C-alpha positions as CSV (number, residue, x, y, z in Angstrom):
1,M,78.0,90.0,65.3
2,N,74.2,89.6,65.5
3,V,73.1,92.7,63.6
4,I,69.5,91.6,62.8
5,G,68.8,90.5,66.3
6,Q,70.2,93.9,67.6
7,R,67.9,95.8,65.3
8,I,64.9,93.7,66.3
9,K,65.7,94.3,70.0
10,K,66.1,98.0,69.5
11,L,62.8,98.3,67.6
12,R,61.0,96.2,70.2
13,E,62.3,98.3,73.0
14,E,61.5,101.6,71.2
15,K,57.9,100.4,70.8
16,G,57.7,99.3,74.4
17,I,57.1,95.6,73.6
18,T,58.4,93.1,76.1
19,Q,60.2,89.9,75.1
20,E,57.4,88.0,76.7
21,N,54.8,89.8,74.5
22,M,56.9,89.1,71.4
23,A,57.2,85.5,72.4
24,I,53.5,85.1,72.8
25,Q,52.8,86.7,69.4
26,L,55.5,84.4,67.8
27,D,54.2,81.3,69.6
28,V,57.5,80.6,71.3
29,T,58.7,80.7,74.8
30,Q,60.2,83.9,76.2
31,S,63.7,82.2,76.5
32,N,63.5,81.0,72.9
33,Y,62.6,84.5,71.8
34,G,65.5,86.0,73.8
35,R,67.8,83.6,72.0
36,L,66.5,84.9,68.6
37,E,67.6,88.4,69.5
38,K,71.1,87.1,70.6
39,D,71.6,84.6,67.7
40,D,69.9,85.7,64.4
41,R,70.9,82.3,62.9
42,R,67.8,81.0,64.8
43,L,65.5,83.2,62.7
44,N,63.5,81.5,60.0
45,V,61.4,83.0,57.3
46,V,58.1,82.6,59.1
47,K,59.4,84.2,62.3
48,L,61.1,87.0,60.4
49,L,57.9,87.9,58.6
50,K,55.9,87.8,61.8
51,I,58.5,90.0,63.6
52,V,58.3,92.5,60.7
53,R,54.5,92.7,61.0
54,I,54.6,92.9,64.8
55,L,57.1,95.7,64.8
56,D,55.6,97.4,61.8
57,V,58.9,97.8,60.1
58,N,60.2,97.5,56.6
59,L,61.8,94.1,56.1
60,M,64.9,95.6,54.5
61,Y,65.6,97.6,57.7
62,L,66.4,94.4,59.5
63,F,69.0,93.6,56.8
64,N,70.5,97.0,56.0
65,G,69.5,99.3,58.8
66,V,67.9,101.9,56.5
67,I,64.3,102.8,57.1
68,E,62.7,103.3,53.7
69,Q,59.9,105.8,53.3
70,T,56.8,104.3,51.8
71,S,53.9,106.0,50.1
72,A,50.3,105.0,50.6
73,Q,49.6,104.5,46.9
74,G,48.4,101.4,45.2
75,S,47.2,98.1,46.6
76,D,50.5,97.6,48.5
77,A,50.2,100.7,50.6
78,G,52.9,100.7,53.2
79,L,55.0,98.1,51.4
80,S,57.9,99.5,49.4
81,Q,58.9,97.9,46.1
82,T,62.2,96.6,47.7
83,N,60.3,95.2,50.7
84,K,57.8,93.6,48.3
85,E,60.5,91.9,46.3
86,V,62.2,90.5,49.4
87,Y,58.8,89.4,50.8
88,D,58.0,87.7,47.5
89,I,61.3,85.9,47.5
90,L,60.7,84.7,51.1
91,V,57.2,83.5,50.3
92,E,58.5,81.6,47.2
93,S,61.1,80.0,49.4
94,L,58.5,78.9,51.8
95,R,56.3,77.5,49.0
96,S,59.3,75.5,47.7
97,E,60.0,74.2,51.2
98,I,56.3,73.2,51.6
99,Q,56.4,71.4,48.3
100,H,59.5,69.5,49.3
101,L,58.0,68.5,52.6
102,K,54.8,67.2,50.7
103,E,57.0,65.1,48.5
104,E,58.8,63.7,51.5
105,V,55.5,62.8,53.2
106,N,54.3,61.1,50.0
107,F,57.5,59.1,49.8
108,L,57.3,58.0,53.4
109,R,53.7,57.0,52.9
110,V,54.7,54.7,50.0
111,I,57.4,53.2,52.2
112,V,55.1,52.6,55.1
113,R,52.5,50.9,52.8
114,S,55.1,48.6,51.3
């Protein structure tokens, strides 16, 4: 069952945002966006973080269905501690992926030069 995609669709519809508008903001085609709602295995970290920002929703809601109340205190106003922890994990994952890709590119450059 595609729980995350269903939650994204529900929020999108509640906010009156069309699939086409979401697709434009995510820089994908409308049909590709529609597939994201139907098959959450297509979601990657970058798209997930963009969707959270577009829909103005707590990241954890997409995973557990609970909307957390946040307070407007501190420098991370609107970002709960749980949300921040998940966000930090996702960002670190992206950094690791970028580093891995850089290493692959450097390796390929060495091979091409040989």
